[in-house]
N, C-alpha and C positions, 0 to 999 in steps of 0.2 A: 562312310568316311571316304572311300574310294571315289564315290560319285561327286563329293564336294571338291576333291582335288581335280577331278576331270573338268568340272565346271569352271574352277578357277584357272586352270590351264587354258581352257577355251576363251575365257574373258581376256586373259593376258595375251593370248595369241591374236585375238581380234584387235586388241589395243595396239599391239606391235605392228600388225599388218596395216592398220589405219595410220599409225604414226609414220611409217615408212612411205606409204602412198601419198599422204598429205605433204610430207617433207619434200618428196620428189616434185610434186606439183608446185610447191612453194618456191623451190629452187629454180624451176623452169619459168615460173611467173616472174620472179625477181630478175632473172637474166633477161627476159624480154623487156621488162620495164627499164632495166639498166641500159640496154641497147637502144631502145626507142626514145627514151626521155631521161638521159642521165642527170639532168638538172633537178628532177623531182626526187632523186634519191639523196637523202641526207647522209651526213658523215656517220659512220657506224652501222648504217643500214646497208642492205645488199641482199643478194641471193641466199647467202648462208644464214643471215639473220632471219629472213622470211621462212626459210626451210626449218630452222629451229622453232620458230614461233608456231608455224602450222603443224609441224610434227608433234609438238607438245599438245596442241589443241586436238589433233587427230587421235592421239592416244586416249585422251579423255572421252572423245566422241565414240571411239571403238569400244571402250569399257561400258559406256552408257548404252550404246546400241546392243551390245552383247547381253547386258543385264535385262534389257527389255525383251530381247528375243528369247532369253532363257525363261523369263517369267511367262511370256505368252505361249511359247511352244514347248512347254515343260514336258509333255508326254509324247511329243512327236519326234520321229527320226529326222535326220538332216534332209533326206530326200523328200520328206513329206511337207516341209515348210514351203509355203507359197511365196514366190518371188515378190508379189505385190505387198504381202504382209511385211516381209523383211525390208523392202524399200520404204514403206510407211514408217516402220519402227526406226530405221536409220534417219529418216527425216525428222521424226520427233526428237531423237537424240541430238541431232544437229540444231534443232530449234531451242533446245534447252541449254546449249553451250554458253550463251551470254550470261546465264545465271549460275551454271555450275563450274565454268572454266574462266569466267570473267572476260570473255571475248567481247569485243565491241559490238553493240547492238546494230550498228550500221552494216555489219557484215552478215546479218542474219540470213538473207536469201542465199548468199554464197555458201554459208555453213550448212544450211539445210540441203542444198543440192549436192555438195561435196560429201556430206555424211551419208545421204541416201545412195549415192553412187558407190561409195566405198563398201557399204553393207551389201549391196547387190553384187559387187565384184567378189567380195569374200565368200558369199554363198555360192556363186558360180564356180569359183575355184575349189571350194569344199566339195561341191557336187561332182565336179570333174575328178577330183582325187578319190572320192568314194566309189564312183563308177569304175575308175581305173583299177582300184584294188579288188573290186568284185569280178572284173574281167581277168584277173590274174596278172595284172601289171601291164597288159597290152593296151595300146591306144587303138580305139576302133577306127578302121579305115573307111572313110567316106568316099573318096575318089580313088578309082583304080585305073591303072593305065590300060589302054586298049591294045595290049600286045601279047 
């Protein structure tokens, strides 16, 4: 039972991470479009609307990618997952979005790249956090001053 709640927490965490990342990207993209070509933005649309739409779609993509990662890497620890595998599973989840989240099919290449990037970022952050907890909370110092 505890394992089930851990998996659900992981899925919701990846969904929330993806939603926030996609919403930030959507707000930035909407702001750039609004600044460069304000005539192409219809009434009611804008950076916040794009952020909401992409955030919602990102949440679904995160849940889908997390479910695929959980199914494929069932017996593996977080540090044992290969980055290529996680990127590929994120891309598959992004490719499924037009059918599971009713996203426009014209956005498919964009969704695949964004979902793969989000999955890779989430794994990188999780690895960093796990390594940091193994080091006793200290960040490893790569560059040292010559003094």
